[in-house]
mmJSON file of the N, C-alpha and C atoms, coordinates in Angstrom:
{"data_MODEL":{"atom_site":{
"group_PDB":["ATOM","ATOM","ATOM","ATOM","ATOM","ATOM","ATOM","ATOM","ATOM","ATOM","ATOM","ATOM","ATOM","ATOM","ATOM","ATOM","ATOM","ATOM","ATOM","ATOM","ATOM","ATOM","ATOM","ATOM","ATOM","ATOM","ATOM","ATOM","ATOM","ATOM","ATOM","ATOM","ATOM","ATOM","ATOM","ATOM","ATOM","ATOM","ATOM","ATOM","ATOM","ATOM","ATOM","ATOM","ATOM","ATOM","ATOM","ATOM","ATOM","ATOM","ATOM","ATOM","ATOM","ATOM","ATOM","ATOM","ATOM","ATOM","ATOM","ATOM","ATOM","ATOM","ATOM","ATOM","ATOM","ATOM","ATOM","ATOM","ATOM","ATOM","ATOM","ATOM","ATOM","ATOM","ATOM","ATOM","ATOM","ATOM","ATOM","ATOM","ATOM","ATOM","ATOM","ATOM","ATOM","ATOM","ATOM","ATOM","ATOM","ATOM","ATOM","ATOM","ATOM","ATOM","ATOM","ATOM","ATOM","ATOM","ATOM","ATOM","ATOM","ATOM","ATOM","ATOM","ATOM","ATOM","ATOM","ATOM","ATOM","ATOM","ATOM","ATOM","ATOM","ATOM","ATOM","ATOM","ATOM","ATOM","ATOM","ATOM","ATOM","ATOM","ATOM","ATOM","ATOM","ATOM","ATOM","ATOM","ATOM","ATOM","ATOM","ATOM","ATOM","ATOM","ATOM","ATOM","ATOM","ATOM","ATOM","ATOM","ATOM","ATOM","ATOM","ATOM","ATOM","ATOM","ATOM","ATOM","ATOM","ATOM","ATOM","ATOM","ATOM","ATOM","ATOM","ATOM","ATOM","ATOM","ATOM","ATOM","ATOM","ATOM","ATOM","ATOM","ATOM","ATOM","ATOM","ATOM","ATOM","ATOM","ATOM","ATOM","ATOM","ATOM","ATOM","ATOM","ATOM","ATOM","ATOM","ATOM","ATOM","ATOM","ATOM","ATOM","ATOM","ATOM","ATOM","ATOM","ATOM","ATOM","ATOM","ATOM","ATOM","ATOM","ATOM"],
"id":[1,2,3,4,5,6,7,8,9,10,11,12,13,14,15,16,17,18,19,20,21,22,23,24,25,26,27,28,29,30,31,32,33,34,35,36,37,38,39,40,41,42,43,44,45,46,47,48,49,50,51,52,53,54,55,56,57,58,59,60,61,62,63,64,65,66,67,68,69,70,71,72,73,74,75,76,77,78,79,80,81,82,83,84,85,86,87,88,89,90,91,92,93,94,95,96,97,98,99,100,101,102,103,104,105,106,107,108,109,110,111,112,113,114,115,116,117,118,119,120,121,122,123,124,125,126,127,128,129,130,131,132,133,134,135,136,137,138,139,140,141,142,143,144,145,146,147,148,149,150,151,152,153,154,155,156,157,158,159,160,161,162,163,164,165,166,167,168,169,170,171,172,173,174,175,176,177,178,179,180,181,182,183,184,185,186,187,188,189,190,191,192,193,194,195],
"type_symbol":["N","C","C","N","C","C","N","C","C","N","C","C","N","C","C","N","C","C","N","C","C","N","C","C","N","C","C","N","C","C","N","C","C","N","C","C","N","C","C","N","C","C","N","C","C","N","C","C","N","C","C","N","C","C","N","C","C","N","C","C","N","C","C","N","C","C","N","C","C","N","C","C","N","C","C","N","C","C","N","C","C","N","C","C","N","C","C","N","C","C","N","C","C","N","C","C","N","C","C","N","C","C","N","C","C","N","C","C","N","C","C","N","C","C","N","C","C","N","C","C","N","C","C","N","C","C","N","C","C","N","C","C","N","C","C","N","C","C","N","C","C","N","C","C","N","C","C","N","C","C","N","C","C","N","C","C","N","C","C","N","C","C","N","C","C","N","C","C","N","C","C","N","C","C","N","C","C","N","C","C","N","C","C","N","C","C","N","C","C","N","C","C","N","C","C"],
"label_atom_id":["N","CA","C","N","CA","C","N","CA","C","N","CA","C","N","CA","C","N","CA","C","N","CA","C","N","CA","C","N","CA","C","N","CA","C","N","CA","C","N","CA","C","N","CA","C","N","CA","C","N","CA","C","N","CA","C","N","CA","C","N","CA","C","N","CA","C","N","CA","C","N","CA","C","N","CA","C","N","CA","C","N","CA","C","N","CA","C","N","CA","C","N","CA","C","N","CA","C","N","CA","C","N","CA","C","N","CA","C","N","CA","C","N","CA","C","N","CA","C","N","CA","C","N","CA","C","N","CA","C","N","CA","C","N","CA","C","N","CA","C","N","CA","C","N","CA","C","N","CA","C","N","CA","C","N","CA","C","N","CA","C","N","CA","C","N","CA","C","N","CA","C","N","CA","C","N","CA","C","N","CA","C","N","CA","C","N","CA","C","N","CA","C","N","CA","C","N","CA","C","N","CA","C","N","CA","C","N","CA","C","N","CA","C","N","CA","C","N","CA","C","N","CA","C","N","CA","C"],
"label_alt_id":[null,null,null,null,null,null,null,null,null,null,null,null,null,null,null,null,null,null,null,null,null,null,null,null,null,null,null,null,null,null,null,null,null,null,null,null,null,null,null,null,null,null,null,null,null,null,null,null,null,null,null,null,null,null,null,null,null,null,null,null,null,null,null,null,null,null,null,null,null,null,null,null,null,null,null,null,null,null,null,null,null,null,null,null,null,null,null,null,null,null,null,null,null,null,null,null,null,null,null,null,null,null,null,null,null,null,null,null,null,null,null,null,null,null,null,null,null,null,null,null,null,null,null,null,null,null,null,null,null,null,null,null,null,null,null,null,null,null,null,null,null,null,null,null,null,null,null,null,null,null,null,null,null,null,null,null,null,null,null,null,null,null,null,null,null,null,null,null,null,null,null,null,null,null,null,null,null,null,null,null,null,null,null,null,null,null,null,null,null,null,null,null,null,null,null],
"label_comp_id":["MET","MET","MET","ALA","ALA","ALA","ASP","ASP","ASP","GLN","GLN","GLN","ARG","ARG","ARG","ILE","ILE","ILE","ALA","ALA","ALA","ILE","ILE","ILE","ASP","ASP","ASP","ARG","ARG","ARG","GLU","GLU","GLU","ARG","ARG","ARG","CYS","CYS","CYS","ALA","ALA","ALA","GLY","GLY","GLY","HIS","HIS","HIS","GLY","GLY","GLY","ARG","ARG","ARG","CYS","CYS","CYS","TYR","TYR","TYR","THR","THR","THR","VAL","VAL","VAL","ALA","ALA","ALA","PRO","PRO","PRO","GLU","GLU","GLU","ILE","ILE","ILE","PHE","PHE","PHE","GLU","GLU","GLU","PRO","PRO","PRO","ASP","ASP","ASP","ASP","ASP","ASP","GLU","GLU","GLU","GLY","GLY","GLY","PHE","PHE","PHE","ALA","ALA","ALA","VAL","VAL","VAL","VAL","VAL","VAL","THR","THR","THR","ARG","ARG","ARG","THR","THR","THR","PRO","PRO","PRO","GLY","GLY","GLY","GLY","GLY","GLY","GLU","GLU","GLU","ARG","ARG","ARG","LEU","LEU","LEU","GLU","GLU","GLU","ASN","ASN","ASN","ALA","ALA","ALA","LEU","LEU","LEU","ALA","ALA","ALA","ALA","ALA","ALA","ALA","ALA","ALA","VAL","VAL","VAL","ARG","ARG","ARG","ASN","ASN","ASN","CYS","CYS","CYS","PRO","PRO","PRO","GLU","GLU","GLU","ARG","ARG","ARG","ALA","ALA","ALA","VAL","VAL","VAL","VAL","VAL","VAL","VAL","VAL","VAL","ASP","ASP","ASP"],
"label_asym_id":["A","A","A","A","A","A","A","A","A","A","A","A","A","A","A","A","A","A","A","A","A","A","A","A","A","A","A","A","A","A","A","A","A","A","A","A","A","A","A","A","A","A","A","A","A","A","A","A","A","A","A","A","A","A","A","A","A","A","A","A","A","A","A","A","A","A","A","A","A","A","A","A","A","A","A","A","A","A","A","A","A","A","A","A","A","A","A","A","A","A","A","A","A","A","A","A","A","A","A","A","A","A","A","A","A","A","A","A","A","A","A","A","A","A","A","A","A","A","A","A","A","A","A","A","A","A","A","A","A","A","A","A","A","A","A","A","A","A","A","A","A","A","A","A","A","A","A","A","A","A","A","A","A","A","A","A","A","A","A","A","A","A","A","A","A","A","A","A","A","A","A","A","A","A","A","A","A","A","A","A","A","A","A","A","A","A","A","A","A","A","A","A","A","A","A"],
"label_entity_id":["1","1","1","1","1","1","1","1","1","1","1","1","1","1","1","1","1","1","1","1","1","1","1","1","1","1","1","1","1","1","1","1","1","1","1","1","1","1","1","1","1","1","1","1","1","1","1","1","1","1","1","1","1","1","1","1","1","1","1","1","1","1","1","1","1","1","1","1","1","1","1","1","1","1","1","1","1","1","1","1","1","1","1","1","1","1","1","1","1","1","1","1","1","1","1","1","1","1","1","1","1","1","1","1","1","1","1","1","1","1","1","1","1","1","1","1","1","1","1","1","1","1","1","1","1","1","1","1","1","1","1","1","1","1","1","1","1","1","1","1","1","1","1","1","1","1","1","1","1","1","1","1","1","1","1","1","1","1","1","1","1","1","1","1","1","1","1","1","1","1","1","1","1","1","1","1","1","1","1","1","1","1","1","1","1","1","1","1","1","1","1","1","1","1","1"],
"label_seq_id":[1,1,1,2,2,2,3,3,3,4,4,4,5,5,5,6,6,6,7,7,7,8,8,8,9,9,9,10,10,10,11,11,11,12,12,12,13,13,13,14,14,14,15,15,15,16,16,16,17,17,17,18,18,18,19,19,19,20,20,20,21,21,21,22,22,22,23,23,23,24,24,24,25,25,25,26,26,26,27,27,27,28,28,28,29,29,29,30,30,30,31,31,31,32,32,32,33,33,33,34,34,34,35,35,35,36,36,36,37,37,37,38,38,38,39,39,39,40,40,40,41,41,41,42,42,42,43,43,43,44,44,44,45,45,45,46,46,46,47,47,47,48,48,48,49,49,49,50,50,50,51,51,51,52,52,52,53,53,53,54,54,54,55,55,55,56,56,56,57,57,57,58,58,58,59,59,59,60,60,60,61,61,61,62,62,62,63,63,63,64,64,64,65,65,65],
"pdbx_PDB_ins_code":[null,null,null,null,null,null,null,null,null,null,null,null,null,null,null,null,null,null,null,null,null,null,null,null,null,null,null,null,null,null,null,null,null,null,null,null,null,null,null,null,null,null,null,null,null,null,null,null,null,null,null,null,null,null,null,null,null,null,null,null,null,null,null,null,null,null,null,null,null,null,null,null,null,null,null,null,null,null,null,null,null,null,null,null,null,null,null,null,null,null,null,null,null,null,null,null,null,null,null,null,null,null,null,null,null,null,null,null,null,null,null,null,null,null,null,null,null,null,null,null,null,null,null,null,null,null,null,null,null,null,null,null,null,null,null,null,null,null,null,null,null,null,null,null,null,null,null,null,null,null,null,null,null,null,null,null,null,null,null,null,null,null,null,null,null,null,null,null,null,null,null,null,null,null,null,null,null,null,null,null,null,null,null,null,null,null,null,null,null,null,null,null,null,null,null],
"Cartn_x":[61.08,61.473,62.821,62.827,64.06,64.492,65.78,66.362,66.012,65.843,65.564,66.873,66.807,67.968,67.689,68.634,68.511,69.623,69.267,70.263,69.905,70.893,70.688,70.823,69.795,69.838,70.707,71.93,72.9,72.469,71.615,71.101,70.114,69.431,68.415,68.933,69.874,70.342,70.95,70.436,70.938,71.729,71.925,72.734,72.047,70.727,70.001,70.346,70.657,71.059,69.936,68.726,67.609,67.662,68.093,68.123,69.093,70.289,71.225,70.949,70.097,69.659,68.614,67.649,66.584,66.949,67.929,68.314,69.837,70.544,72.008,72.54,71.67,72.077,72.19,71.587,71.52,72.313,72.336,72.978,74.017,75.003,75.942,76.384,76.91,77.353,78.72,78.922,80.257,81.042,82.219,83.068,82.453,81.496,80.852,79.476,79.069,77.79,76.621,76.896,75.834,75.726,74.527,74.268,74.838,75.28,75.66,75.003,74.669,74.059,75.18,75.063,76.091,75.608,74.291,73.746,72.377,72.093,70.76,69.93,68.749,67.936,67.524,67.464,66.925,66.239,65.063,64.318,63.405,62.414,61.361,61.88,62.781,63.279,63.992,64.848,65.56,64.636,63.657,62.67,61.904,61.562,60.872,61.772,63.053,64.005,64.142,64.185,64.264,63.023,61.859,60.614,60.612,61.127,61.208,62.164,63.271,64.225,63.598,62.863,62.183,61.18,60.388,59.373,59.988,61.148,61.745,62.633,62.927,63.794,62.99,63.298,62.527,62.787,63.893,64.244,63.837,63.302,62.933,64.12,65.268,66.499,66.761,66.031,66.198,65.338,65.999,65.319,65.346,64.177,64.06,63.366,64.047,63.485,63.214],
"Cartn_y":[17.887,17.194,17.724,18.927,19.534,18.924,18.926,18.453,17.007,16.174,14.782,14.02,13.063,12.234,10.845,10.33,8.992,8.148,6.961,6.068,4.628,3.769,2.33,1.766,1.079,0.422,-0.824,-0.748,-1.836,-3.11,-2.981,-4.16,-4.935,-4.217,-4.848,-5.217,-4.458,-4.665,-6.06,-6.8,-8.147,-8.197,-7.038,-6.979,-7.466,-7.377,-7.801,-6.928,-5.657,-4.762,-4.114,-4.271,-3.685,-2.163,-1.568,-0.098,0.472,-0.096,0.461,-0.016,-1.013,-1.405,-0.428,-0.055,0.849,2.325,2.646,4.051,4.19,3.868,3.95,5.373,6.358,7.753,8.111,7.292,7.593,6.593,5.332,4.264,3.543,2.978,2.081,1.026,-0.09,-1.128,-0.803,-1.24,-1.137,-2.385,-2.575,-3.705,-5.063,-5.087,-6.341,-6.519,-5.563,-5.658,-5.021,-4.362,-3.679,-2.247,-1.705,-0.38,0.738,1.784,3.035,4.173,5.225,6.405,7.267,7.632,8.452,9.851,10.054,11.352,11.549,12.766,13.116,13.564,13.001,13.341,14.805,15.319,16.637,16.557,17.039,16.959,15.749,15.852,14.838,13.464,13.411,12.124,11.362,12.045,11.377,11.058,11.896,11.596,10.322,10.18,8.971,7.748,7.912,6.804,6.393,7.367,7.061,6.306,6.756,6.078,4.639,4.419,3.062,2.202,2.778,2.031,1.627,2.539,2.232,1.1,1.185,0.156,-1.203,-1.215,-2.463,-3.164,-2.535,-3.174,-4.194,-5.488,-6.5,-6.492,-5.908,-5.861,-4.544,-3.619,-2.276,-1.562,-1.687,-1.116,0.312,0.774,2.152,3.039,3.922,4.77,6.212,6.834,8.238,8.971,9.956,10.783,12.178],
"Cartn_z":[38.578,39.794,40.275,40.685,41.159,42.478,42.701,43.955,44.277,43.276,43.576,43.773,44.668,44.964,44.416,43.656,43.089,43.683,44.119,44.703,44.372,44.504,44.401,45.805,46.257,47.565,47.414,47.925,47.763,48.488,49.479,50.181,49.305,48.422,47.573,46.189,45.663,44.29,44.142,43.161,42.884,41.578,40.955,39.744,38.479,38.418,37.215,36.007,36.245,35.17,34.394,34.84,34.095,34.101,35.204,35.268,34.242,34.141,33.167,31.751,31.595,30.26,29.731,30.579,30.127,30.27,31.108,31.314,31.398,30.305,30.341,30.499,30.275,30.458,31.935,32.803,34.237,35.07,34.635,35.402,34.556,35.226,34.565,35.575,35.082,36.009,36.6,37.847,38.426,38.018,38.573,38.201,38.522,39.44,39.825,39.18,38.335,37.648,38.37,39.495,40.224,39.72,39.777,39.224,40.084,39.399,40.048,39.273,39.991,39.374,38.81,37.537,36.902,36.545,36.586,36.171,36.793,37.187,37.671,36.477,36.311,35.15,35.116,33.934,33.666,32.32,32.234,30.984,30.953,30.126,30.078,29.659,28.689,28.21,29.321,30.082,31.172,32.335,32.579,33.623,33.265,31.991,31.542,31.66,31.35,31.489,32.951,33.851,35.278,35.736,35.316,35.686,35.177,33.973,33.426,34.245,34.685,35.513,36.841,37.448,38.717,38.504,37.452,37.165,36.862,36.215,35.754,36.766,37.881,38.877,39.688,39.533,40.262,41.768,42.173,43.598,44.257,43.444,43.924,44.577,43.917,44.453,43.985,42.97,42.501,43.387,44.127,45.108,44.623,44.577,44.186,45.317,45.876,46.963,46.459],
"occupancy":[1.0,1.0,1.0,1.0,1.0,1.0,1.0,1.0,1.0,1.0,1.0,1.0,1.0,1.0,1.0,1.0,1.0,1.0,1.0,1.0,1.0,1.0,1.0,1.0,1.0,1.0,1.0,1.0,1.0,1.0,1.0,1.0,1.0,1.0,1.0,1.0,1.0,1.0,1.0,1.0,1.0,1.0,1.0,1.0,1.0,1.0,1.0,1.0,1.0,1.0,1.0,1.0,1.0,1.0,1.0,1.0,1.0,1.0,1.0,1.0,1.0,1.0,1.0,1.0,1.0,1.0,1.0,1.0,1.0,1.0,1.0,1.0,1.0,1.0,1.0,1.0,1.0,1.0,1.0,1.0,1.0,1.0,1.0,1.0,1.0,1.0,1.0,1.0,1.0,1.0,1.0,1.0,1.0,1.0,1.0,1.0,1.0,1.0,1.0,1.0,1.0,1.0,1.0,1.0,1.0,1.0,1.0,1.0,1.0,1.0,1.0,1.0,1.0,1.0,1.0,1.0,1.0,1.0,1.0,1.0,1.0,1.0,1.0,1.0,1.0,1.0,1.0,1.0,1.0,1.0,1.0,1.0,1.0,1.0,1.0,1.0,1.0,1.0,1.0,1.0,1.0,1.0,1.0,1.0,1.0,1.0,1.0,1.0,1.0,1.0,1.0,1.0,1.0,1.0,1.0,1.0,1.0,1.0,1.0,1.0,1.0,1.0,1.0,1.0,1.0,1.0,1.0,1.0,1.0,1.0,1.0,1.0,1.0,1.0,1.0,1.0,1.0,1.0,1.0,1.0,1.0,1.0,1.0,1.0,1.0,1.0,1.0,1.0,1.0,1.0,1.0,1.0,1.0,1.0,1.0],
"B_iso_or_equiv":[0.0,0.0,0.0,0.0,0.0,0.0,0.0,0.0,0.0,0.0,0.0,0.0,0.0,0.0,0.0,0.0,0.0,0.0,0.0,0.0,0.0,0.0,0.0,0.0,0.0,0.0,0.0,0.0,0.0,0.0,0.0,0.0,0.0,0.0,0.0,0.0,0.0,0.0,0.0,0.0,0.0,0.0,0.0,0.0,0.0,0.0,0.0,0.0,0.0,0.0,0.0,0.0,0.0,0.0,0.0,0.0,0.0,0.0,0.0,0.0,0.0,0.0,0.0,0.0,0.0,0.0,0.0,0.0,0.0,0.0,0.0,0.0,0.0,0.0,0.0,0.0,0.0,0.0,0.0,0.0,0.0,0.0,0.0,0.0,0.0,0.0,0.0,0.0,0.0,0.0,0.0,0.0,0.0,0.0,0.0,0.0,0.0,0.0,0.0,0.0,0.0,0.0,0.0,0.0,0.0,0.0,0.0,0.0,0.0,0.0,0.0,0.0,0.0,0.0,0.0,0.0,0.0,0.0,0.0,0.0,0.0,0.0,0.0,0.0,0.0,0.0,0.0,0.0,0.0,0.0,0.0,0.0,0.0,0.0,0.0,0.0,0.0,0.0,0.0,0.0,0.0,0.0,0.0,0.0,0.0,0.0,0.0,0.0,0.0,0.0,0.0,0.0,0.0,0.0,0.0,0.0,0.0,0.0,0.0,0.0,0.0,0.0,0.0,0.0,0.0,0.0,0.0,0.0,0.0,0.0,0.0,0.0,0.0,0.0,0.0,0.0,0.0,0.0,0.0,0.0,0.0,0.0,0.0,0.0,0.0,0.0,0.0,0.0,0.0,0.0,0.0,0.0,0.0,0.0,0.0],
"pdbx_formal_charge":[null,null,null,null,null,null,null,null,null,null,null,null,null,null,null,null,null,null,null,null,null,null,null,null,null,null,null,null,null,null,null,null,null,null,null,null,null,null,null,null,null,null,null,null,null,null,null,null,null,null,null,null,null,null,null,null,null,null,null,null,null,null,null,null,null,null,null,null,null,null,null,null,null,null,null,null,null,null,null,null,null,null,null,null,null,null,null,null,null,null,null,null,null,null,null,null,null,null,null,null,null,null,null,null,null,null,null,null,null,null,null,null,null,null,null,null,null,null,null,null,null,null,null,null,null,null,null,null,null,null,null,null,null,null,null,null,null,null,null,null,null,null,null,null,null,null,null,null,null,null,null,null,null,null,null,null,null,null,null,null,null,null,null,null,null,null,null,null,null,null,null,null,null,null,null,null,null,null,null,null,null,null,null,null,null,null,null,null,null,null,null,null,null,null,null],
"auth_seq_id":[1,1,1,2,2,2,3,3,3,4,4,4,5,5,5,6,6,6,7,7,7,8,8,8,9,9,9,10,10,10,11,11,11,12,12,12,13,13,13,14,14,14,15,15,15,16,16,16,17,17,17,18,18,18,19,19,19,20,20,20,21,21,21,22,22,22,23,23,23,24,24,24,25,25,25,26,26,26,27,27,27,28,28,28,29,29,29,30,30,30,31,31,31,32,32,32,33,33,33,34,34,34,35,35,35,36,36,36,37,37,37,38,38,38,39,39,39,40,40,40,41,41,41,42,42,42,43,43,43,44,44,44,45,45,45,46,46,46,47,47,47,48,48,48,49,49,49,50,50,50,51,51,51,52,52,52,53,53,53,54,54,54,55,55,55,56,56,56,57,57,57,58,58,58,59,59,59,60,60,60,61,61,61,62,62,62,63,63,63,64,64,64,65,65,65],
"auth_comp_id":["MET","MET","MET","ALA","ALA","ALA","ASP","ASP","ASP","GLN","GLN","GLN","ARG","ARG","ARG","ILE","ILE","ILE","ALA","ALA","ALA","ILE","ILE","ILE","ASP","ASP","ASP","ARG","ARG","ARG","GLU","GLU","GLU","ARG","ARG","ARG","CYS","CYS","CYS","ALA","ALA","ALA","GLY","GLY","GLY","HIS","HIS","HIS","GLY","GLY","GLY","ARG","ARG","ARG","CYS","CYS","CYS","TYR","TYR","TYR","THR","THR","THR","VAL","VAL","VAL","ALA","ALA","ALA","PRO","PRO","PRO","GLU","GLU","GLU","ILE","ILE","ILE","PHE","PHE","PHE","GLU","GLU","GLU","PRO","PRO","PRO","ASP","ASP","ASP","ASP","ASP","ASP","GLU","GLU","GLU","GLY","GLY","GLY","PHE","PHE","PHE","ALA","ALA","ALA","VAL","VAL","VAL","VAL","VAL","VAL","THR","THR","THR","ARG","ARG","ARG","THR","THR","THR","PRO","PRO","PRO","GLY","GLY","GLY","GLY","GLY","GLY","GLU","GLU","GLU","ARG","ARG","ARG","LEU","LEU","LEU","GLU","GLU","GLU","ASN","ASN","ASN","ALA","ALA","ALA","LEU","LEU","LEU","ALA","ALA","ALA","ALA","ALA","ALA","ALA","ALA","ALA","VAL","VAL","VAL","ARG","ARG","ARG","ASN","ASN","ASN","CYS","CYS","CYS","PRO","PRO","PRO","GLU","GLU","GLU","ARG","ARG","ARG","ALA","ALA","ALA","VAL","VAL","VAL","VAL","VAL","VAL","VAL","VAL","VAL","ASP","ASP","ASP"],
"auth_asym_id":["A","A","A","A","A","A","A","A","A","A","A","A","A","A","A","A","A","A","A","A","A","A","A","A","A","A","A","A","A","A","A","A","A","A","A","A","A","A","A","A","A","A","A","A","A","A","A","A","A","A","A","A","A","A","A","A","A","A","A","A","A","A","A","A","A","A","A","A","A","A","A","A","A","A","A","A","A","A","A","A","A","A","A","A","A","A","A","A","A","A","A","A","A","A","A","A","A","A","A","A","A","A","A","A","A","A","A","A","A","A","A","A","A","A","A","A","A","A","A","A","A","A","A","A","A","A","A","A","A","A","A","A","A","A","A","A","A","A","A","A","A","A","A","A","A","A","A","A","A","A","A","A","A","A","A","A","A","A","A","A","A","A","A","A","A","A","A","A","A","A","A","A","A","A","A","A","A","A","A","A","A","A","A","A","A","A","A","A","A","A","A","A","A","A","A"],
"auth_atom_id":["N","CA","C","N","CA","C","N","CA","C","N","CA","C","N","CA","C","N","CA","C","N","CA","C","N","CA","C","N","CA","C","N","CA","C","N","CA","C","N","CA","C","N","CA","C","N","CA","C","N","CA","C","N","CA","C","N","CA","C","N","CA","C","N","CA","C","N","CA","C","N","CA","C","N","CA","C","N","CA","C","N","CA","C","N","CA","C","N","CA","C","N","CA","C","N","CA","C","N","CA","C","N","CA","C","N","CA","C","N","CA","C","N","CA","C","N","CA","C","N","CA","C","N","CA","C","N","CA","C","N","CA","C","N","CA","C","N","CA","C","N","CA","C","N","CA","C","N","CA","C","N","CA","C","N","CA","C","N","CA","C","N","CA","C","N","CA","C","N","CA","C","N","CA","C","N","CA","C","N","CA","C","N","CA","C","N","CA","C","N","CA","C","N","CA","C","N","CA","C","N","CA","C","N","CA","C","N","CA","C","N","CA","C","N","CA","C","N","CA","C","N","CA","C","N","CA","C"],
"pdbx_PDB_model_num":[1,1,1,1,1,1,1,1,1,1,1,1,1,1,1,1,1,1,1,1,1,1,1,1,1,1,1,1,1,1,1,1,1,1,1,1,1,1,1,1,1,1,1,1,1,1,1,1,1,1,1,1,1,1,1,1,1,1,1,1,1,1,1,1,1,1,1,1,1,1,1,1,1,1,1,1,1,1,1,1,1,1,1,1,1,1,1,1,1,1,1,1,1,1,1,1,1,1,1,1,1,1,1,1,1,1,1,1,1,1,1,1,1,1,1,1,1,1,1,1,1,1,1,1,1,1,1,1,1,1,1,1,1,1,1,1,1,1,1,1,1,1,1,1,1,1,1,1,1,1,1,1,1,1,1,1,1,1,1,1,1,1,1,1,1,1,1,1,1,1,1,1,1,1,1,1,1,1,1,1,1,1,1,1,1,1,1,1,1,1,1,1,1,1,1]
}}}
């Protein structure tokens, strides 16, 4: 998945923290507990972690283009 863009939709993110719980290699919380992207996945393990984060977000705030 070359050239993929990962973002958190700040309008949708409610700060549940599931993305950084299941994929701490890619996401971390900011000072208010909302997710921020810290790394673009490379390799199968991180791609799987990203897919898990997308599936686990109840607000569908993890955006992958």
